[in-house]
N, C-alpha and C positions, 0 to 999 in steps of 0.2 A: 569093221564095226564089231562091237562086242555083242554077245548073245544076250537077249533080254528074256528072262524067264518069268513065267506067270503060272500060278496054280488056278485051276477052275474048281470052285467049291460049290457044292449043292447043299443048301441048308434050308429047311422049311419049304421045300419045293421051289426054291429060288436059286438061280445061278449067279454066282459072284466071282470076281477075280481077286486074286491076292498077288501082288498089290492091286489097288483099285484101277479101273480103266483110265481114270484121269492121271494117275501116277505113271501108268504104262505109256500113255500118250506123251506126257512130259519127258520121260526118259527117251522115248523114241525120237522125238523132235530134237532133243539135245544131242543125241548121237548122230542124227542126220546132219545137223548144223555143223558139228565138229568135223564130220567126214567131208562135207562139201567145202568147208573153209580151209582144210589142210593145205591144198595147193597154194593158197594165197600167202602162206608163211614159209613155204618150202623153197629154198634157194637152189637146190640141186647141184650138179657138177658145174664148177666154174662160176657160180654165183649168178646164173641167168634166171632170175626169179620171174621175169616177164613171161617166159614160156609156160610156166605152170599156172600163173595167175590167170592166164587167158582161158584155161580149161573151163572154169565156171561160166565165164562170159559166153563162150562158144556153145555151151550146153544149157543155157538158161531155160529154154522151152522144156527140156527134159526134167530140169530141177523143179519147175512149177508142177509138172505132172506128178513127181514124187510126193510133193506136199499135198496135192489135191487127193491122191489115192490114199494117203495116210489118214486123212479124215474119214 
């Protein structure tokens, strides 16, 4: 996954993020989704795609946790 950078700005005694927290969340979920779905499109050696596609299915409980903790 790529690094997601954010600046913390203190202005008028208020803390803000740049980019905004909504943009950061959107970018994070996009990156997580891309990372999780990568095995679905990976054929690997010998074209045995089924081996990699099963990774997401076997770890579905953990993936739910990732999304829950992201909120």
